[in-house]
N, C-alpha and C positions, 0 to 999 in steps of 0.2 A: 201470211197462210199458207201452210203449200198446196201448192195442186200436182200435183201425180199425171194426171190425165194431157199435161201440155207436153206437148214434146218437143217445147223449149225447151227444155233440161238436158238433154235427152241427144242435143247437136252435136258435142260435143265430146261423145263415151259422157260414159253412167258419172252423175251428182255421189258423189261421194260425200261430200261439207255435206250434203242436206241429210244425207242417212246418219253420217255419225250422229247428228242433233239429235236423229226420229231413235237411233240407241238409246242415248242417253237423259232425255222428256221425255218420247214420247215413243212405249217401243211396242205399241199398237196401239197405232191410228184409224181414225175411220176419212175415209176419205169419200164424199160422194160424186157424182158421177150432172159433169155440168147438164144443165136444160138444155143448148145447144146440141149433146151430143144424143143423135140419132139412134132407133133402132132396140129392138125389145129390150131388153135390161133390168137387172136388181134397180134398188134405186142408188147400192154405194158400197162398197167391199171393207175389211179391216186389214191392214200390210201390219206385218212383223218382221222385224229391222231385226230379232238379234240371234246370234247362233243357237244359241242353248232352245227357242222357241223356233226359229223355223226346220231343224231338226225333228224335235219332235215330235209336228205334226203334222213331218215328212209319216212319221215312224207309226201316226196313230188311223190306224182307218178306219178308225169302229166311229168314231168323234169330226175326223174330217174326208166327207166325201169324194173320192174322186170323177162321180157316175158324172157332172157339167162335164168334164175337160176343165181340158189344163186353164185353157183361152178363159178370155170375164166375159165371151155374148158368149161360151156354148151351146151348139151346136143342134137339135135335138136328134138329126136322122145318126148323129155319131158317140148316143147317149149306148151303153151296149152293144158296142160292135168294136168299136177302137181299141184298143189296152188300157193309154190313156184316160179314158170314159169307164174306164169297168169299175164294180168293186166288187170282192168276191161275194158267194166262189167263184162270179164268172172269170174277176178275174185271172184274179187261181189257178179256170181252165184254159182260160187260153192262151196264158202266161209258159204253162207247160207241153202246149204243140209250140210254141217256135221254137222255147228253148229247145226241142228235141231235133231241128232242121241243124243246129249249133251242134254236130257228133263230134268227137277230139279229130279227127281225118279232115274235114271240114276246117275247124278253127283251125287248121294246118295249111292247109292251102289259102288258104284266107292271110298269115304273114306272111306265101310264100309270094303270096301277090301283090300283100301291102309295099313288099322289095321292093317288086319290079315297075310295079305304079313310080317309088314315089323317083327311084333312078333315071326314071322315064321322060318323069317331069323337072328332074335337076338341070337334067343334063339336052335338053332342049332347051330350060331361060337362060344356061348358061351357053347356047348360040349367040345370046342380045342382045346387046347393055344396057337395053333398060327392058325388066317387063315390073308387067303389075302385080304383084304376087297375090295378090286378093284370088282370080278371075281366073291364071292360068295355074295356081299353082294350091293352092289356101284353097280352094273351091272344088279343081278337079280329082282333088287324089280323091275326099271322099265318098264324091260319084261316082267313079270308075270300082272304086270295092261295091260301092248299091246295085251296081249293074254287077257287077261283080256275083255277088252274090242272089237278085235275082234272075242273076242266066242270059241280061241283056247284053242283045248281038253288037259287033260293035258300030256298026252301022246304023247303027239307033239314037243309038245316043245320042249323039248332039243336040239328034230332033229332042232329045228327053230334056235335055240338060237344057237347052234353053226354058219348052213347058215349063219348068222348076225352077229356072232365076223366074221368068213372068210370075209366075204364083208365087213366090215368097216377095216380092218386088209389090205385087197386089194389094196389100197393105199402108204400104209406101201413101203420106200424099201429094205426094209428089207425084209419083207412079201417072196418072192420069189415067184408070184404068175401071173403063162398067162393070157397075153388074153380070153388064154380060159378058165382057171380054173376060173376068173371074171365075166363069160362067163353064166356059167353053173353054179352056184350059183344064177346065175341071175334071168335066166332060173325056177331054181328048186322054187326062193319065187313068181313066176309067176304064174308059174302053180299052187303053192297049195294059191295064193289067189286067180283067177279064180274058184277055185273049190270050195274052203271056197263061194265065195261070190254063186252064185247055189244051193250052203246047203241052206244058209244062204233063198234065194228067197221063194224053193222050201217047208223050211223046218223051218223059224223063231221061233227064240228061245228068251232069254229073257237077249238081247242086244248089244249094240251099233253097230255093225254089219251088224246083222239085223234090223234094221230102217235102216239104211242107204245103203242094198240092196234095201230099198223096197222102198224108201221116193219120195215121187213128192212131189213139192212146185209148186204155180204157178209166171211163169216164170214175170218180165216186160212186155213182147209183150200181157201178160194173159192168153200162153200156160202155159198145166203144162209140170215143167221139174222137170229130175231127175240122179243122177248121171251114166254112164254109166262105158260096163266092163272095160275099158281103165285105166279110171278113180279114177274106186275104183283098181287097181293093182296097182298105184301111190301115193293115199292114204297109199294103205300097206305099200310097200316098204318106205312112208317119216317115216310111224308112228312108221314102227318094228326097222326101223335106224336113224333116227336123234332122234327120239324122248327114244330112246335110252337111246343112245351115247352121248348127252349132258343134261341128268338128270343122267348118272353115271359120268361127269364129275363133278357136282359138288355137287355130294353126298364125292365122291375118295375127292376131294376138296376143302371144308369145312372138314371133317373131320382132314385130315391135319393142314388148317389151326388154330382149332381150338388144336390142337397138337402140334401146333408148337406158342399158345398163351395161356399157362394152362392157366394166368389170364384170357381171355378172354371161354375158357370154365370151370371157377371154378363163374364165375359170370352166366351161361347160367344154369348153373346145384343149381345154389343159390336164382335163380330169372324167375321162370318156364314162365315166364306172358310176357320173350323177345324173348319168341318162334319165336313171328313173322317178329320181328324186323331183327332176327337172319338168319335172313334163304332166307330176302333181301338181309344181309351183304355176308353171304356165297353165295349169286348169282353173286353177285357183284361182288365178290373176285375172281371170281374165273371163273370167264365171257365162259362160255360154249362154245358159238359160237365165234368166231377166229374174222370172217368178214359174210359178201353176198357183192354180188356183185350187180351192175349194169349199167345198158347203158343209158349213155346221150342222150336223146332227142332232147335238143341244146342245144347250147354254153351255157355255163356256167361262171359266172365271180369268184372266190372265191381268196378274198383274192390275188391281185391283177396280177394272174393267169388264166386262158381261159383254162374251159375243152369245146375239142371244140366239138361238136356234132359227135355221132356216137361213142365218145370213154369209155371203161367201165371204173368204179367209185367202187375202193373196200372202205365197210365201218370197220373200226376194232375196238370194243367189247372193247376187254380188256382196250386200252387206252382208249378209250371214260370214261372209268369206272375207270383209272385211274386221270382222270383232277383234278390238281388243281381252275382252273378257276368253277367245279361242282360242289367239295367236300372239303369239311375241312379236314387237313390230309388224303390227298385220302388214303396214302402210312400203312396207319395205321387200322389193323383189327379190327373195330368197332360193340360189338352184338348189343350195346341199339343209334348205329347212324340214324340221322335225324336232315331233310328229307334225303333221299337215291332215287332221278332219275336216279336211274341206266340206262343204254338200255340194258341191258343180253339177253333181248325179242323184241328188236327190234327199243323202243325209244317210242314208238306209231306209229299211222297210219293204214294205211289198211292191212299193212301187221304184224302186233300186234302179237306173237307168238300162236294161236289159242288155244297152249298147254298149256297158262305155269300158268295157274290157279291148272292141276293138276302137272305142274310141282315142283313146293311148294307147291304140300298137302303130295310130297312123302319124298321133301326134310326135310319136319317140321314132318313129321312120324317118318323115317327112327330114323331121332336122336332124338329124344320126346324116343323114349324104348330103344335105346341107353344106355344114358344115365341111365336111368330109372331102368334099366339093370342088367346094367356094372357100378359099383364103381369105376373101374379103366381100366380104355384103356390105352395101352401104345402099341407107334411107337416100333415093333421091326428090320428096317431097317429102313433108306432112298426111296420117293419112286421112283420112274421108268414110265424114262415120253418118249414119243412112237412119234416120228414129220413124218408127213403123207407126203403131197406135198404140193404145194400150191395153185394145184385145189383141193382140201377140205377147205369147210370150218368152220369141225371143227380143221382140223386141227394138234392140240395138245390132245395129251393123258394122266393121269396116266394108265398106264399100270399095274401096282405089288406095295402094300405097306398092308405087312406084321407086323398081329397088333397081342396084345396079350390082351383079353379079363379075367377080374371076377369080 
């Protein structure tokens, strides 16, 4: 009997062999929490592993509620205040307000900054015989982009990056952080977000956060609506934590995929027109978010199994992205793959990732600059992974990948 709460299954990467069997034999699996797992939680959760089921549940916000958040612990204070823990109409309202910050001019400005940061990071890496790719490039690019969105001064970034790293490591059993340590990190990040929003209201600058701190739109009732301080604080956390970790995983996993499939790397170098499809394949292959949790709002029959109203349901994206019913040769890394209906950004629906275009942009520019500026790229050692906890939707991350550049 498989136990998906056992992090030993994920120590060397996602256990695709286990999920291949689940898709075939138990596409709707009930997973109980072991008695040893502490904290207030549901008795267990359902596991959906097939592409069609994951995509359908993502798009069915009526029967699969996001209100308890994407994690299996679901912090009560986040319900209804953070974008990923909302249902309509609150979710629609906040998404409209946040989208208002990403004007065409701001998006164009972010595209320019992404290119500048990619060049800076790659050129800096080239000055060393060996570079730790995950932390020096894959992590720093999305963090600098998030800092640009928020308008964080350059002198504050290393401090904020270190806080974010601590927060990301907190769920890992190997981190050695106490609850007090984690709370201290959260307090510092929330405090910084509040000071930043206050400053952007009083002295707006040419950045997205100034727009979000001051935006007002007409609500459905005809009254003006804006983002409250708690909503801004929560979106700050969502950007800095979720936005950085997922893009880091895609970039790091993408390089590993290219280096372990040298024929695909050669094809990508020879045919730059394949960059767009290569980005989609890298995102499918790496599937940076492992699962999202939902709660059934009614009894649901699926493949002869009854999911009861109130049960927690998890949607497993890496499994869906290896489903042979949705992809030809799903275990083949093919940068020319078309079509490529991966569900790495949620598979559509109201909770489709708001930052999907920015994530694709970051993956595209870093590989374009890396391949253009580095004729030879070699792995200096195998990558290392860390599996945090079943309570974390990202769950799995590549933490180190030393490479040689020339």
